[in-house]
N, CA, C and O atoms as a MOPAC input file, in Angstrom:
PM7 MOZYME 1SCF
protein

 N      7.34400 1     5.68400 1   -16.78400 1
 C      6.32200 1     6.65800 1   -16.75000 1
 C      5.73100 1     6.65000 1   -14.63000 1
 O      5.80000 1     5.92600 1   -13.63600 1
 N      5.22900 1     7.94200 1   -15.05000 1
 C      5.13700 1     7.65000 1   -13.46000 1
 C      3.76600 1     7.84700 1   -13.00200 1
 O      3.08800 1     8.66000 1   -13.63000 1
 N      2.98400 1     6.92500 1   -11.50600 1
 C      2.92500 1     6.33000 1   -10.81700 1
 C      2.82700 1     6.79300 1    -9.18800 1
 O      3.83700 1     6.94900 1    -8.50100 1
 N      1.54600 1     6.97400 1    -8.71800 1
 C      1.38000 1     6.98700 1    -7.71600 1
 C      1.53900 1     5.43800 1    -6.53600 1
 O      0.44900 1     4.86600 1    -6.51800 1
 N      2.34700 1     4.88100 1    -5.83800 1
 C      2.58000 1     3.39000 1    -5.35700 1
 C      2.00600 1     4.15800 1    -3.42800 1
 O      2.86600 1     4.47100 1    -2.60500 1
 N      0.37000 1     4.30000 1    -3.12000 1
 C      0.03300 1     3.65500 1    -1.88600 1
 C      1.12500 1     5.24500 1    -1.46700 1
 O      2.16600 1     5.42700 1    -0.83500 1
 N      0.52900 1     5.78500 1    -1.94100 1
 C      0.62600 1     7.56700 1    -1.61800 1
 C      1.76500 1     8.58800 1    -2.30400 1
 O      1.77100 1     9.81900 1    -2.31200 1
 N      2.68900 1     7.68200 1    -2.85200 1
 C      3.57400 1     8.21400 1    -3.31100 1
 C      4.28700 1     8.07900 1    -4.59000 1
 O      4.48500 1     6.96500 1    -5.07500 1
 N      4.59100 1     8.91200 1    -5.02700 1
 C      5.87200 1     8.68100 1    -6.81000 1
 C      6.43500 1     8.27600 1    -6.60800 1
 O      7.19100 1     8.32600 1    -5.63800 1
 N      6.30400 1     7.17600 1    -8.05800 1
 C      7.23500 1     5.84400 1    -8.29500 1
 C      7.17700 1     5.69000 1   -10.36300 1
 O      6.21200 1     5.73700 1   -11.12600 1
 N      8.58000 1     5.51400 1   -10.62100 1
 C      8.40400 1     5.78500 1   -11.80100 1
 C      8.53700 1     4.04000 1   -12.23300 1
 O      9.25500 1     3.20700 1   -11.68000 1
 N      7.64800 1     3.84500 1   -13.33100 1
 C      7.89200 1     2.37500 1   -13.90400 1
 C      7.23900 1     1.85900 1   -14.52100 1
 O      6.06200 1     1.57200 1   -14.29800 1
 N      8.36800 1     1.45900 1   -16.14300 1
 C      8.15700 1     0.71000 1   -16.84800 1
 C      6.32600 1     0.71900 1   -18.22100 1
 O      5.23200 1     0.17200 1   -18.36400 1
 N      6.82200 1     1.29400 1   -18.55700 1
 C      5.81700 1     1.89900 1   -19.25200 1
 C      4.61700 1     0.15200 1   -19.74400 1
 O      5.25700 1    -0.84600 1   -20.07300 1
 N      3.59000 1     0.08500 1   -19.72600 1
 C      3.40100 1    -1.61400 1   -20.33300 1
 C      3.19200 1    -2.41100 1   -19.76300 1
 O      2.82100 1    -3.52200 1   -20.14100 1
 N      3.58200 1    -1.63900 1   -17.56900 1
 C      3.55500 1    -3.27500 1   -16.90900 1
 C      2.37700 1    -3.68100 1   -16.37100 1
 O      2.07600 1    -2.69100 1   -15.70500 1
 N      1.45700 1    -4.52000 1   -16.20400 1
 C      0.26700 1    -4.84100 1   -15.87300 1
 C      0.72500 1    -5.61200 1   -14.14800 1
 O      1.71400 1    -6.33400 1   -14.01600 1
 N     -0.23400 1    -5.25200 1   -12.97800 1
 C     -0.66900 1    -5.86700 1   -12.52200 1
 C      0.40300 1    -7.03700 1   -11.40100 1
 O      0.70700 1    -7.18800 1   -10.21800 1
 N      0.63300 1    -7.60300 1   -12.68200 1
 C      1.20400 1    -9.49700 1   -11.06700 1
 C      2.96700 1    -8.91600 1   -11.45100 1
 O      3.83800 1    -8.95900 1   -10.58200 1
 N      3.28800 1    -8.31100 1   -13.12400 1
 C      4.88000 1    -7.84100 1   -12.96100 1
 C      5.09400 1    -6.32700 1   -11.73400 1
 O      6.16200 1    -6.06100 1   -11.18400 1
 N      3.85300 1    -5.57300 1   -11.55900 1
 C      4.32900 1    -4.95500 1   -10.37000 1
 C      4.54600 1    -5.28500 1    -9.17300 1
 O      5.41700 1    -4.80200 1    -8.44900 1
 N      3.44900 1    -6.47200 1    -8.77600 1
 C      3.68800 1    -7.24200 1    -7.32800 1
 C      5.25100 1    -7.95200 1    -7.93900 1
 O      6.20900 1    -7.97700 1    -7.16500 1
 N      5.37700 1    -8.44100 1    -9.20100 1
 C      6.39200 1    -8.70800 1    -8.68300 1
 C      7.17500 1    -8.31400 1    -8.80000 1
 O      7.85700 1    -9.20000 1    -9.31600 1
 N      8.31100 1    -6.68100 1    -8.61400 1
 C      8.46800 1    -5.62800 1    -8.50700 1
 C      8.76400 1    -6.05300 1    -7.40900 1
 O      9.69600 1    -6.60600 1    -6.82600 1
 N      7.44300 1    -5.55500 1    -7.18800 1
 C      7.88100 1    -4.94100 1    -5.23200 1
 C      7.86600 1    -6.34700 1    -4.31500 1
 O      7.72600 1    -6.61100 1    -3.12100 1
 N      8.06100 1    -6.99700 1    -5.38700 1
 C      8.44800 1    -8.29600 1    -4.14800 1
 C      7.13600 1    -9.12600 1    -3.42500 1
 O      7.58600 1    -9.80200 1    -2.49900 1
 N      5.72700 1    -9.27900 1    -3.55300 1
 C      4.60900 1    -8.93100 1    -3.19600 1
 C      3.81500 1   -10.10000 1    -3.84100 1
 O      3.83400 1   -10.11800 1    -5.07200 1
 N      3.31700 1   -10.80000 1    -3.38600 1
 C      2.41500 1   -11.96000 1    -3.32900 1
 C      0.73900 1   -11.56000 1    -4.22800 1
 O     -0.16700 1   -10.83200 1    -3.82100 1
 N      0.80900 1   -12.23300 1    -5.33800 1
 C     -0.60400 1   -11.74500 1    -5.44800 1
 C     -2.03900 1   -12.60500 1    -5.28700 1
 O     -3.19500 1   -12.31300 1    -5.59200 1
 N     -1.44200 1   -13.80100 1    -4.67100 1
 C     -2.41100 1   -14.13200 1    -2.74300 1
 C     -2.69300 1   -13.30300 1    -1.91200 1
 O     -3.84500 1   -12.92700 1    -1.69600 1
 N     -1.61800 1   -12.87000 1    -1.28600 1
 C     -2.23200 1   -11.93700 1    -0.35700 1
 C     -1.85100 1   -10.86200 1    -0.81900 1
 O     -0.81600 1   -10.39600 1    -0.34300 1
 N     -2.48700 1   -10.19100 1    -1.78700 1
 C     -2.47000 1    -8.67800 1    -1.68700 1
 C     -3.48500 1    -8.14000 1    -1.97400 1
 O     -4.30300 1    -9.05500 1    -2.06700 1
 N     -4.04900 1    -7.06000 1    -2.21400 1
 C     -5.46100 1    -6.64800 1    -2.29600 1
 C     -4.15200 1    -5.01000 1    -3.22800 1
 O     -3.40400 1    -4.20200 1    -2.67700 1
 N     -4.56200 1    -5.27000 1    -5.04700 1
 C     -5.12500 1    -3.98000 1    -5.36800 1
 C     -6.27500 1    -3.67300 1    -5.15400 1
 O     -7.31000 1    -4.28200 1    -4.88200 1
 N     -5.78300 1    -1.94700 1    -5.41300 1
 C     -6.61100 1    -1.04600 1    -6.06800 1
 C     -6.37200 1    -0.14600 1    -6.84400 1
 O     -5.31100 1     0.42300 1    -6.58900 1
 N     -6.93000 1     0.24500 1    -7.72200 1
 C     -6.14800 1     1.37700 1    -8.55000 1
 C     -7.65600 1     2.42800 1    -9.03100 1
 O     -8.67300 1     2.13900 1    -9.66300 1
 N     -7.15900 1     3.78000 1    -8.35000 1
 C     -8.40400 1     4.86600 1    -8.65500 1
 C     -9.16800 1     3.99300 1    -7.50300 1
 O     -9.76100 1     3.00300 1    -7.93100 1
 N     -9.20700 1     4.14500 1    -6.61600 1
 C    -10.33400 1     3.59000 1    -6.51200 1
 C    -10.66800 1     2.29800 1    -6.36200 1
 O    -10.93500 1     1.88400 1    -5.23400 1
 N    -10.69300 1     1.75500 1    -7.07400 1
 C    -11.42000 1     0.47300 1    -7.11600 1
 C    -10.51300 1    -0.93000 1    -6.76300 1
 O     -9.31000 1    -0.81900 1    -6.99800 1
 N    -10.99700 1    -2.29100 1    -6.20000 1
 C    -10.53400 1    -2.96100 1    -6.12900 1
 C    -10.64300 1    -4.30700 1    -7.50500 1
 O    -11.51300 1    -4.77200 1    -8.24100 1
 N     -9.74000 1    -4.42900 1    -7.34200 1
 C     -8.78700 1    -5.38500 1    -9.18300 1
 C     -9.70100 1    -6.48300 1    -8.35100 1
 O    -10.08400 1    -6.83700 1    -7.23600 1
 N     -9.73200 1    -6.64900 1    -9.26200 1
 C    -10.09400 1    -8.83300 1    -9.51900 1
 C     -8.56400 1    -9.05600 1    -9.56200 1
 O     -7.73500 1    -8.27000 1   -10.02000 1
 N     -8.23600 1   -10.79400 1    -8.76200 1
 C     -7.15700 1   -11.02200 1    -8.55100 1
 C     -7.28900 1   -11.74100 1   -10.13000 1
 O     -6.18800 1   -11.90600 1   -10.65600 1
 N     -8.38000 1   -12.15300 1   -10.89000 1
 C     -8.65300 1   -13.21500 1   -12.54700 1
 C     -7.70700 1   -11.02400 1   -13.36700 1
 O     -7.56900 1   -10.38900 1   -14.41200 1
 N     -7.58900 1   -10.98800 1   -12.76800 1
 C     -7.33900 1    -9.47600 1   -14.17800 1
 C     -5.61100 1    -8.85400 1   -13.31300 1
 O     -4.89500 1    -8.03700 1   -13.89200 1
 N     -5.31200 1    -9.33300 1   -12.18100 1
 C     -3.49200 1    -9.14800 1   -12.38800 1
 C     -2.99300 1    -9.38200 1   -13.52300 1
 O     -2.44400 1    -8.46800 1   -14.13800 1
 N     -3.10800 1   -11.11800 1   -14.23200 1
 C     -2.36800 1   -11.12200 1   -15.68400 1
 C     -2.74500 1   -10.06600 1   -17.06400 1
 O     -2.19500 1   -10.10800 1   -18.16400 1
 N     -3.80800 1    -9.16600 1   -16.64000 1
 C     -4.17900 1    -8.39700 1   -17.55700 1
 C     -3.59500 1    -6.90100 1   -17.74800 1
 O     -2.80600 1    -6.46000 1   -18.58500 1
 N     -4.20400 1    -6.33800 1   -16.77100 1
 C     -4.49300 1    -5.60700 1   -16.47800 1
 C     -3.83900 1    -4.16200 1   -16.24600 1
 O     -3.95600 1    -3.75700 1   -15.09000 1
 N     -3.05400 1    -3.16200 1   -17.29500 1
 C     -1.50600 1    -2.81400 1   -17.02600 1
 C     -1.92700 1    -1.12100 1   -16.16800 1
 O     -3.03400 1    -0.58600 1   -16.12500 1
 N     -1.09400 1    -0.80000 1   -15.79100 1
 C     -1.08600 1     0.24200 1   -15.12500 1
 C     -0.43000 1     1.75900 1   -16.02000 1
 O      0.63300 1     2.02000 1   -16.58200 1
 N     -1.40800 1     2.32400 1   -15.82700 1
 C     -1.32800 1     3.43700 1   -16.73300 1
 C     -1.24100 1     4.71400 1   -15.98900 1
 O     -1.83400 1     4.98500 1   -14.94600 1
 N     -0.17500 1     5.69500 1   -16.86500 1
 C      0.21000 1     7.08400 1   -16.19400 1
 C     -0.49600 1     7.54800 1   -15.68100 1
 O     -1.58300 1     7.66700 1   -16.24600 1
 N     -0.31800 1     8.17400 1   -14.12000 1
 C     -0.65500 1     9.11700 1   -13.26800 1
 C     -2.16300 1     7.93100 1   -12.15400 1
 O     -3.11100 1     8.30100 1   -11.46100 1
 N     -1.64800 1     6.52800 1   -12.52200 1
 C     -2.56800 1     5.56800 1   -11.89700 1
 C     -2.42000 1     6.33500 1   -10.24800 1
 O     -1.54400 1     7.02600 1    -9.72600 1
 N     -3.46800 1     5.92000 1    -9.88400 1
 C     -2.47600 1     6.41500 1    -8.33400 1
 C     -2.73500 1     4.44800 1    -7.69800 1
 O     -3.76100 1     3.77200 1    -7.77800 1
 N     -1.70400 1     4.15500 1    -7.26400 1
 C     -2.39300 1     2.64200 1    -6.89100 1
 C     -1.73500 1     1.80900 1    -5.25900 1
 O     -0.58600 1     1.56000 1    -4.89400 1
 N     -2.92400 1     1.60500 1    -4.68500 1
 C     -2.79000 1     0.86300 1    -3.64200 1
 C     -2.75700 1    -0.66900 1    -3.74600 1
 O     -3.53000 1    -1.42800 1    -4.33000 1
 N     -1.14400 1    -1.03700 1    -2.68700 1
 C     -1.01200 1    -2.84700 1    -2.85600 1
 C     -1.04000 1    -3.03200 1    -1.02500 1
 O      0.02500 1    -2.66200 1    -0.53200 1
 N     -1.83700 1    -3.41900 1    -0.23400 1
 C     -2.23900 1    -3.74400 1     0.42200 1
 C     -2.09400 1    -5.92400 1     1.08400 1
 O     -2.86400 1    -6.87300 1     0.93400 1
 N     -1.22400 1    -5.83600 1     1.51700 1
 C     -0.95300 1    -6.95500 1     2.31600 1
 C     -1.50800 1    -7.44200 1     3.79400 1
 O     -1.94900 1    -7.03000 1     4.86700 1
 N     -1.23000 1    -8.37700 1     3.20500 1
 C     -1.80100 1    -9.19200 1     4.91000 1
 C     -0.87800 1    -9.93000 1     4.73900 1
 O     -0.58800 1   -10.69100 1     3.81600 1
 N     -0.05100 1    -9.49600 1     6.38200 1
 C      0.17700 1   -10.37000 1     7.73900 1
 C     -0.55900 1   -10.70000 1     8.99600 1
 O     -0.98600 1   -10.02800 1     9.93500 1
 N     -0.55800 1   -12.11900 1     8.65000 1
 C     -0.56000 1   -12.47600 1    10.14800 1
 C      0.66700 1   -12.59500 1    11.08800 1
 O      1.87200 1   -12.70200 1    10.86000 1
 N     -0.29700 1   -12.52000 1    12.58100 1
 C      0.90400 1   -12.05200 1    13.42800 1
 C     -0.14900 1   -12.22400 1    15.10300 1
 O     -1.36900 1   -12.38600 1    15.14300 1
 N      0.33000 1   -12.17400 1    15.71400 1
 C      0.10400 1   -11.87700 1    16.89200 1
 C      0.22200 1   -10.50800 1    18.18200 1
 O     -0.17000 1   -10.70700 1    19.33100 1

């Protein structure tokens, strides 16, 4: 199924939940903000919220440094 992730079209498997998407991208939930269709997703929804066809997903990871 097709979704937009960080501005680029991607094909992902149908029925994927947020935490699985993060795993596929090698991202860890505690340090990643997920926005779907303009709504910031609460971390307690990561294990249940499904990504749907044509969703626009933004994955934002915080990185330390100087």
